C-alpha positions in Angstrom: 94.6 100.9 132.4 96.5 104.1 131.6 100.0 104.1 130.3 102.6 106.1 132.1 104.2 109.3 130.8 108.0 109.9 131.4 108.9 113.3 132.2 112.9 113.2 131.9 113.3 111.4 135.3 110.0 112.2 136.9 107.1 109.2 136.3 103.8 110.4 135.8 100.9 108.1 136.3 97.5 107.7 137.5 95.7 110.9 138.4 98.6 113.2 136.7 98.3 111.5 133.4 94.2 111.7 133.6 94.5 115.4 134.2 96.7 115.5 131.4 94.4 113.8 129.0 91.6 116.1 130.0 93.5 119.2 129.1 94.6 117.5 125.8 91.4 116.0 124.6 88.6 117.5 126.5 89.7 121.1 127.5 87.8 122.7 124.9 84.4 124.4 124.5 83.0 121.5 122.5 83.5 118.9 125.0 82.9 120.9 127.9 79.3 121.7 126.6 78.8 117.9 125.9 78.5 117.8 122.2 81.2 115.3 121.1 82.1 111.5 121.8 85.8 110.9 122.1 87.2 107.7 121.4 90.7 107.4 122.9 93.6 104.9 121.7 92.8 104.7 118.1 96.1 104.2 116.7 95.4 103.6 113.1 91.6 103.3 112.0 88.4 102.9 113.9 85.3 101.7 112.2 81.7 103.4 112.9 79.5 100.7 111.4 75.9 101.5 110.5 73.3 98.6 110.0 69.7 99.4 109.0 66.7 97.3 107.8 64.3 98.0 105.4 60.6 96.6 105.2 59.9 93.6 107.0 56.0 93.4 106.9 54.2 91.4 104.2 50.9 89.5 103.6 50.7 86.4 105.5 51.4 83.2 103.0 52.2 79.5 103.7 55.8 79.9 102.4 57.0 83.5 102.6 59.7 84.9 100.1 61.7 87.9 99.8 59.4 90.8 98.4 60.7 93.3 96.0 63.7 93.7 93.8 67.0 95.6 93.6 67.5 98.5 96.0 63.9 98.0 96.9 64.4 94.3 98.5 62.5 93.8 101.7 63.6 91.8 104.5 67.2 93.1 103.9 70.1 94.3 106.1 71.9 97.1 104.8 75.6 97.7 106.2 77.9 100.8 105.7 80.9 102.0 107.5 82.3 105.4 108.4 85.8 105.7 109.7 88.0 107.7 112.2 91.7 107.7 111.1 93.7 109.9 113.3 96.5 112.0 111.6 99.7 112.9 113.2 100.6 116.7 114.4 102.9 118.0 117.0 102.9 120.3 120.0 106.4 121.9 120.5 107.7 124.8 122.5 111.1 125.8 123.9 111.7 127.5 127.1 114.4 128.6 129.6 113.5 127.7 133.2 115.4 130.2 134.7 113.0 132.9 133.3 110.4 131.5 135.9 112.5 131.0 139.2 110.3 133.7 140.6 107.1 131.6 140.1 108.8 128.4 141.3 110.5 129.9 144.2 108.1 128.2 146.8 109.1 124.9 145.0 112.8 125.2 144.5 115.0 122.7 145.9 118.2 123.8 147.8 121.1 124.6 145.2 120.9 125.5 141.4 117.7 125.1 139.9 117.5 121.8 138.2 114.1 121.3 136.1 113.8 117.5 136.9 114.3 118.0 140.5 111.2 120.4 140.8 108.0 119.3 142.2 105.9 117.4 139.5 102.9 119.9 140.5 104.9 122.9 138.9 106.0 120.9 135.7 102.2 120.1 135.2 101.5 123.7 135.7 103.9 124.6 132.8 102.3 122.1 130.8 98.8 123.5 131.4 100.1 126.8 130.1 101.1 125.4 126.9 98.0 123.2 126.6 95.7 125.9 127.2 96.8 127.4 123.7 96.3 124.0 122.1 92.9 123.6 123.5 91.4 126.4 121.5 93.3 124.9 118.5 91.4 121.5 119.0 88.1 123.0 119.6 88.3 125.3 116.3 89.7 122.3 114.6 86.8 119.8 115.5 84.5 122.4 113.3 86.8 124.2 110.8 89.5 121.6 110.1 90.2 120.3 106.6 92.7 117.9 105.5 95.3 119.1 103.4 94.2 122.9 104.1 92.4 125.6 102.3 91.1 124.7 98.9 88.9 127.4 97.4 88.2 125.4 94.2 86.5 122.9 96.5 84.6 125.0 98.9 83.1 128.3 98.7 83.5 130.4 101.9 80.7 133.0 102.7 81.8 136.7 103.3 84.3 137.3 105.8 84.0 133.4 107.0 86.7 131.2 108.4 88.3 129.3 105.5 88.2 125.8 106.3 91.7 124.5 106.8 93.2 127.9 107.5 95.2 128.9 110.4 93.8 129.4 113.9 95.8 131.2 116.7 97.8 128.0 117.2 98.5 126.8 113.9 97.1 125.2 110.6 93.9 123.2 110.9 94.9 120.8 108.2 95.4 117.5 109.5 92.1 116.1 109.6 88.4 116.9 108.4 86.4 118.7 110.7 82.7 118.6 111.3 81.7 121.0 108.5 84.0 119.5 105.8 82.4 116.0 106.7 79.0 117.5 106.2 80.0 119.1 102.7 81.5 115.7 101.8 78.1 114.1 102.4 76.1 116.6 100.8 78.3 116.6 97.7 77.9 112.7 97.6 74.1 113.1 98.1 73.7 115.7 95.2 75.2 113.3 92.7 72.9 110.6 90.6 72.9 107.2 91.9 74.5 105.9 88.6 77.2 108.5 88.9 78.4 107.8 92.2 81.6 106.4 93.0 82.2 103.3 95.7 83.2 106.1 98.1 80.2 108.0 97.2 78.1 105.0 97.6 79.5 104.3 101.2 79.1 108.0 101.9 75.4 108.0 101.7 74.7 104.6 102.7 74.8 105.7 106.4 72.6 108.6 105.6 72.2 111.9 103.9 72.6 115.1 105.6 69.7 117.3 105.6 70.3 121.1 104.2 67.6 123.4 105.5 69.2 126.5 104.1 72.4 127.9 102.5 72.2 131.7 102.7 74.3 134.2 104.8 72.7 135.1 108.0 73.4 138.8 109.0 70.1 139.5 111.2 68.3 138.3 114.3 65.2 137.7 112.2 67.2 135.5 109.5 68.5 133.6 112.6 64.9 132.8 113.8 63.8 132.1 110.4 66.9 129.6 109.8 65.8 127.9 113.2 62.3 127.4 112.1 63.4 126.0 108.8 65.6 123.5 110.2 62.9 122.6 112.7 60.5 121.7 109.8 63.2 119.8 107.9 63.7 117.5 110.9 62.2 114.2 110.6 59.3 113.9 113.2 60.9 110.8 114.8 64.1 112.7 115.7 62.3 115.8 117.5 61.7 114.1 120.8 65.2 112.4 120.5 66.7 113.4 124.1 70.1 114.6 122.8 69.1 116.6 119.9 70.6 120.2 120.2 71.0 123.5 118.1 74.7 124.5 117.8 75.6 128.0 116.6 78.4 130.7 117.0 78.2 133.5 119.4 78.1 136.0 116.6 74.5 134.3 115.5 73.4 134.1 119.1 74.1 137.7 119.5 72.0 138.5 116.7 69.2 136.3 117.8 69.2 137.2 121.3 69.0 141.2 120.3 66.2 140.4 118.0 64.2 138.6 120.8 65.0 141.4 123.3 63.4 144.0 120.7 60.4 142.4 120.3 57.2 143.9 121.7 56.6 140.7 123.7 59.9 140.0 125.3 61.2 136.7 126.5 63.4 138.6 129.1 64.4 141.8 130.5 67.1 143.8 128.3 69.5 143.5 131.3 69.1 139.4 131.1 70.0 136.9 128.2 67.2 135.3 126.5 67.0 131.4 127.1 69.1 129.3 125.0 66.2 127.0 123.9 64.2 126.8 120.6 61.1 124.6 120.3 62.1 123.2 123.7 65.4 122.2 122.5 68.7 123.4 123.8 70.8 126.0 122.0 74.6 125.6 122.6 76.8 128.7 121.8 80.2 127.5 121.2 83.6 129.2 120.4 85.3 128.5 117.1 82.3 127.8 114.9 82.2 128.4 111.2 80.2 131.7 110.4 76.7 131.6 109.0 76.1 128.1 110.2 73.6 126.3 112.5 73.8 122.8 113.2 71.0 120.5 114.5 71.9 116.8 115.6 72.2 114.4 118.7 75.3 116.2 120.2 76.3 114.2 123.2 79.4 112.6 125.0 77.9 109.0 124.6 78.2 106.6 121.7 74.9 107.7 120.3 76.5 111.3 119.3 76.4 112.5 115.8 80.0 113.8 116.3 82.8 111.8 117.1 86.4 112.4 117.7 89.6 109.8 117.8 92.6 110.6 119.8 95.9 108.8 120.1 99.5 109.5 121.2 102.1 108.3 118.8 104.2 107.1 121.7 103.0 105.0 124.8 105.8 105.9 127.2 106.8 109.2 126.2 103.7 111.2 125.1 105.0 114.3 126.6 108.6 114.9 126.2 110.2 117.3 128.7 114.0 117.5 128.0 116.9 119.9 127.5 117.5 121.1 124.0 121.2 120.1 124.1 123.9 119.2 126.6 125.4 122.9 126.2 122.2 124.8 127.0 120.1 125.9 129.7 116.8 125.7 127.1 114.3 123.0 127.5 111.4 121.9 125.3 108.1 120.4 125.7 107.0 118.1 123.0 103.6 116.1 122.3 103.1 114.1 119.3 99.4 113.4 118.7 96.9 111.7 116.4 93.3 113.1 116.1 90.4 112.7 113.7 86.6 113.7 113.4 84.0 112.1 111.7 80.1 112.5 111.9 77.9 109.5 112.6 74.4 108.7 111.4 74.4 111.8 108.9 70.7 111.3 108.1 70.3 112.5 111.6 72.0 115.8 111.2 70.2 119.1 109.9 72.0 122.1 108.9 71.9 125.7 107.7 75.1 126.8 106.3 76.6 129.4 103.8 79.4 127.2 103.1 79.0 125.6 100.0 80.7 122.8 97.7 82.2 124.5 94.7 80.3 124.0 91.3 
């Protein structure tokens, strides 16, 4: 059952709240293209458990025993965990309702304009204007956020690339680690020798190690095609037929690749048409806000088998969106939304990447 939201005198519930949740957690390119599984209602921590089983076949004997020793022991389940721990941030804007009298005229009550007496549909429209700005922020943060903000000592950014944890048009992407930051964390732990790994590193790689297909910058369509082939060749054979496997790239890389394909002697399409968004039978999803010089291949879906998860929660249950006067002697009002969000990858061993972003030496 969905909680109600109190809009300073108007009680929103049911369909209206559902509409707002869609705009808040789903109104972005990544969700609309079906690339992320959203887990709502995570207040503190949500565990993504991973269980694997190693070798189970052995010679037939009268009294069987466990075969092998140490990490190679057979008949053994291995358990690891990844976590979604949403961090707080806030959406806030002040406005004067009188500036919108013309827009609201068909809905105005008789007498002075009083915001709380307006049709709830009008209030929802105002919220949508605010949330449209936030939508792109969430989309960008899913891929480029880094907890704590920019850290040039930890991550090397490619030429003219978006710095992980930097500001987008709506604000700083510093409240949680996005997809690429999670990938780099996994690659860093994977690169360490087993004996030098901390307990955190051991848990990081226990659920799988991201497969790196290449790490150079992509500046031509031919390079993009070679990167796609490299990713495909690095993809484990058992994953190639997995239904949800998709390539994800930016519009900049797609435009390079599309132009390259159209210029070939044996064309895949007319110059006036866009080439098919497919490679080796797998869909290529072109997304706003992706980090430059990066292509990702994985099981990107909206279901629980997705390799990309996002946890969302609201800091307060009854007043998730506040619409209130700024103060008693002012005509101004404010919108305030306190949110919690986190992103993590699931089954890293089933994610293949090409990225020019690198962990600093």
